[in-house]
C-alpha positions in Angstrom: 104.5 -22.5 58.6 103.8 -22.1 62.3 107.0 -23.8 63.4 109.9 -23.3 61.0 108.3 -20.1 59.3 106.3 -17.2 60.3 103.1 -16.2 58.6 105.0 -13.4 56.8 107.6 -16.0 55.5 104.8 -18.1 54.5 103.1 -15.2 52.4 106.4 -14.6 50.7 106.6 -18.4 49.9 103.0 -18.1 48.5 104.1 -15.1 46.3 107.1 -17.1 45.0 104.7 -20.1 44.3 102.3 -17.8 42.4 105.1 -16.5 40.4 106.1 -20.0 39.5 102.4 -20.6 38.5 102.4 -17.4 36.5 105.6 -18.6 34.6 104.0 -21.8 33.7 100.9 -20.1 32.4 102.8 -17.7 30.5 104.9 -20.5 28.9 101.8 -22.3 27.9 99.7 -19.4 26.6 102.6 -17.4 24.9 101.9 -14.3 27.2 99.9 -13.3 30.2 97.9 -10.8 28.1 95.5 -13.7 27.2 94.3 -14.1 30.7 90.6 -13.0 31.1 90.4 -13.9 34.9 91.7 -16.1 37.5 88.7 -18.4 38.4 89.9 -20.4 41.4 93.1 -20.7 43.4 93.7 -23.5 45.7 96.6 -22.9 48.2 98.1 -25.7 50.3 100.2 -24.7 53.3 102.7 -27.1 54.9 102.1 -26.2 58.5 102.3 -27.2 62.1 99.3 -29.1 63.5 98.2 -26.2 65.7 98.4 -23.5 62.9 95.2 -22.0 61.7 96.2 -18.9 59.6 96.3 -20.8 56.2 94.1 -18.1 54.7 96.6 -15.3 55.8 99.5 -17.3 54.1 97.4 -17.6 50.9 96.8 -13.8 51.0 100.5 -13.6 49.7 99.6 -15.4 46.5 96.2 -13.8 45.8 97.3 -10.3 46.6 100.2 -10.6 44.1 97.4 -11.4 41.5 95.4 -8.4 42.5 98.5 -6.3 42.5 99.4 -7.3 39.0 96.1 -7.8 37.2 93.7 -5.6 39.3 90.5 -6.6 41.1 88.4 -7.6 38.2 90.8 -10.0 36.7 93.1 -10.9 39.5 90.7 -11.7 42.4 89.8 -15.4 42.1 87.6 -17.4 44.6 90.2 -19.2 46.9 90.5 -22.0 49.3 93.5 -22.5 51.7 94.1 -25.9 53.0 96.8 -27.0 55.6 98.9 -30.1 55.1 101.4 -31.8 57.3 103.9 -31.7 54.4 104.3 -31.1 50.7 106.3 -32.5 48.0 109.9 -31.4 47.9 109.5 -29.9 51.5 108.1 -26.8 50.0 106.1 -24.6 52.2 103.2 -23.6 49.8 101.9 -25.3 46.7 99.3 -23.7 44.4 96.7 -25.0 42.0 94.7 -22.6 39.8 92.1 -22.2 37.0 92.5 -19.5 34.7 90.1 -18.2 32.0 91.7 -17.3 28.8 90.8 -15.3 25.7 90.7 -17.2 22.4 
């Protein structure tokens, strides 16, 4: 992001990464209805050395959570970190912690 992709394209990549994250959570929980809250989301952004808008890119992922789950469940604490490259040449990678109901 910042050389090959715009911030807006990075936000779309972050949304796709979050959808992949949600699909993994869904597969492991047997449904997203067991999610009590999203505790923490860490967003890695592959970006140019002079790119400083990693939080704007991360907004694509966390806004999706709020849109789907609402503020109370879908608004996690968040960090956005720039990286020179990510595995598989992906523009965004996401790690998260989810609190689930028993």
